[in-house]
N, C-alpha and C positions, 0 to 999 in steps of 0.2 A: 730376592735371592734366596735360594734354598740351600741350607747348610746340612752337613752330615748325611750324605746320601750313599747308599750301597746299590750294587747292581747284581741281580740274579740272572746269570747266563743259563738258559734252560734248553736242554736237548731232549730228544725222545729215542726210545729203543724198543723194537718189537712192533707188532701190528696193533693199531688202535681199534680195529674192528673185531667185535667179539666172535663172529662166525668164521673169520678167515683162519684156516688151519695152516700152520707153518709146514712148508714142504720145500726142501727136505728139513727135517728137524735138526737144529744145531747139534754139534758133537757133544755139547754138555747136556743135552736131553731136556732142557728146561724151556718153557714157553711162557714168556712174560710180556707185559707192556709196562714201560717205565718212563717217567718224565723226571728230570732232575739235572743237576749240574753244580755250579759253584756260585757262591755269594762272595763278592769282593767289595771292599770299601773304595770310594773314589780316590782317596789319597794313596792307595796302594797300586792303582792300575798301571801307572808308568813303570814302576819297578817290575811288576809282573810281565808286562809286555817286553821289557828289556831282557828279562830272563828267557822268555820264549824265543825271542829273536836271536839271542846269543846261542841257544841250543841249536837252532836251525842253521846258523852260520857254521857251527862246529860239525854239522852233518850235511855237506853239500849234496850228498846223494838224494836228499829230500826234494830238491828242485822246488817246484811250486805246490807239491802235494800237501794238502792239509793233514794234520795229525789226527786221523780218524781211527778209532779203536778197531773197528771191524777189519779194515784193510791192513792194519799193522798185525793183528793177530792171525789173519789168514794169509798174510804176505802176498797181497794182491795189488793190482793197479800200480800206484806209485811206490809200492814197497816190495816189488818182486825181487829187488836186490838183496833183501834179507834172506833169501833162499840160497844165495851163492856161497856164503861163508858163515858157518855156525858161530865162530868166535866173534866176528864182527856183529852178527845178529844179537848175540848175548850182550855184548858191550852196549849196543844201541838201546836195548830194552832196559838195561841197568841204568843207563844215563837218563833215559826217558822217565823212569820211576823216580830217580833223584830229582829231576826237574819238577815233577808233580808234587813231590813232598816239600820242595823249597818254596813253592808259591804261596803268597799270603791270601789264601782262599779257604772257604769252608764248604763241604759237600752236603747237599740236600737232595732228597728224592722221594717220590712215591712210586712203588713198584707193585703191580697187580699180577698175581698168578692167574693167567687166562683160563686154564681148566678149572681152577677154584672159583673164579668169577662165574663161569657158566654153570657150574654145579650149584651155586647159590642162587642165581637169578634167572637162568634160562626158562625153567618151568613156570616161573611166576610172571616174568615180563616179556618173554619170547622176543618178538621183533621190536619191542619198545625198549629193549635194553639200551643204555647210554653207550655211545662210543667211549672207549676207555680213557681217552684224553680228557673227557669232561670231568671225570673223577680225579685223575692223576694231576692235571693242571691245577685244579682248585686246592688239592692237598699240598702239593709241592710249594705253591705260592704262599699258602697260609703258613706253613712251617717256617719258611724263610722270613715272612712278614712278622711273625711272632718274635723271631730272633732280632729282627731290626727294631721292632717296637721296644723290646727290653733294653736295647742299646741306645735308644733315643734317636734312631735314624729313619729316614724315608728310604723307599726302595724302588728302583727301576726293575722292569722285567723285560729282558731281551731273549727272544726265542730264535732258534735256527730256522731259516726258511725251509718250508716243506712243499709249498705249492700255494697258489692264490687262495683256493678254497680253504685249505687247512689253516693258512695264516690268518684269514678273516675269522675263522672259527675261534682260534685262540684269542684274537683281539676282542671278540664278542664276549668270551668268558671273562677276560680281564675287566672290561667295562661293566659287566654285570656284577662282578665282585665289588667294584667301587660304588655302584649305584644301589644295589639291592642286598649285598652280602652273599654268603654261600647258599647253594640250592639244595643242600642235604636236609633230610628229615631232622627237625630240631631235637626231637626226643632221642632218636638213635645216636645223633652226633654229640649230644650233651656231655658224655664222658670225656670228649676230646677238647673241651673248652674252646669252641670255635670263636673266631673273631666275628664282629658284626659289621654292617655296612659302614658305620661311622669310623670304625677302626681302619677298614680298608681305604676309605676316602682320605683319612689322615695320613696313612702310610704310603700308599701306592702313588708313585710320582710320574711314571712314564712307561709306555710300552713301545717296543720297536722290534722289527724283524731284522736279523743279521744274517749275512751270507755265510756259507759253509767255511770260507777261508778266514773268517774273523779269528784272530789269534786266541782270544779268550773263549770264544765259542768252541774251538777245538779242545780246549782244556775241559770244558763242560762235558764234551763227548768222552774224553778219556776218563773222567771221574764217574760218569754214569754207569758204564758197563760193570765196573767192580761193585758199585752199590747194588746193582741188580743181581748179579750172581751171588753176592754176599748174603742175600736173603735165603739162598738155598745151601750155600757152602761157606760158612764163616771162616774156614781154613784156607779159602782161595788166596793165593799169594798176593794178588793185586789188592784185594779188599783188606787183607790182614795188614799190608804195608800202610795203607791209608789210615786204618784204625790205630795202628801202633804209633803213628806220627801225629795223632790227634787232629786229623784233617777232615773228619766226619762230625757232623753236629752232635751225634750221640755221645761223642767223647767228652762233651762239655756239660752233659746233663745227668741228673740222677735217673735211676730206673723209672721212677714215677713220672718225671718230666719227659722222658723219651716217649711215653704213651701219647702225648699230645703236642710235642714239639720236635721229636726226632724223626729219623727216616721212617716212612710208613711202608710196611709190607702188608698189603691188603689181599684177603682171600687166600691166605697161606695155611688154612686150617689143616689140610691133608698133606702138606709138604713135609717131607722128612729130610734131614740134613745129609 
């Protein structure tokens, strides 16, 4: 029997392909790929699920629609009703934020600025550049695993279903971490105190693919977008709310610890706030 286990619910945002240009560009004008979500302890899952279910029951307009950030922000698909009444829309968003801040979870992510990534690597590696999920998955999992190790816990990794090929790719990344450790250049990654294969083998417990309607996977989705936009705009309302409530891993770390255990913003060299 395995005791003291936590689960990382992991979602993705943006295009994982370095050469795919976003069209049209989102209204915020930023182009990223991010993987991240929430870490939750097993003993807290039943309470978290109950909170999400209670919220959904209070808003029958939701029907079967998952709480997906993009559809909520754009008021599309199952959230067209948010366009009908500004007061109701504001109330829903306020209560959704309150739900997110009430859950016993911690936010983790790796966010890559795609223009910055290409500026750094395109001329050197050209068509041999990694898909961005290879970097983002490894870093997001490592940061959450470090937190789990410090707390004496093992960790599951649950990812949102994207497609058979994509899901197999992420599972292969997971298995490689357990068997061989990270694939980054050892010298370049040394300042980040990377975990080794033995660390991963001892910490990583299980990998699963979860469907989009999974209650806690939708929470991972809701957390990921603020963590992504927060790398560009720390004053963003959603990001600032999570940070003020201590719901992001950075809130528990010193500035030095954030370097190798906090949310990772990669290739942001030329990004201005």
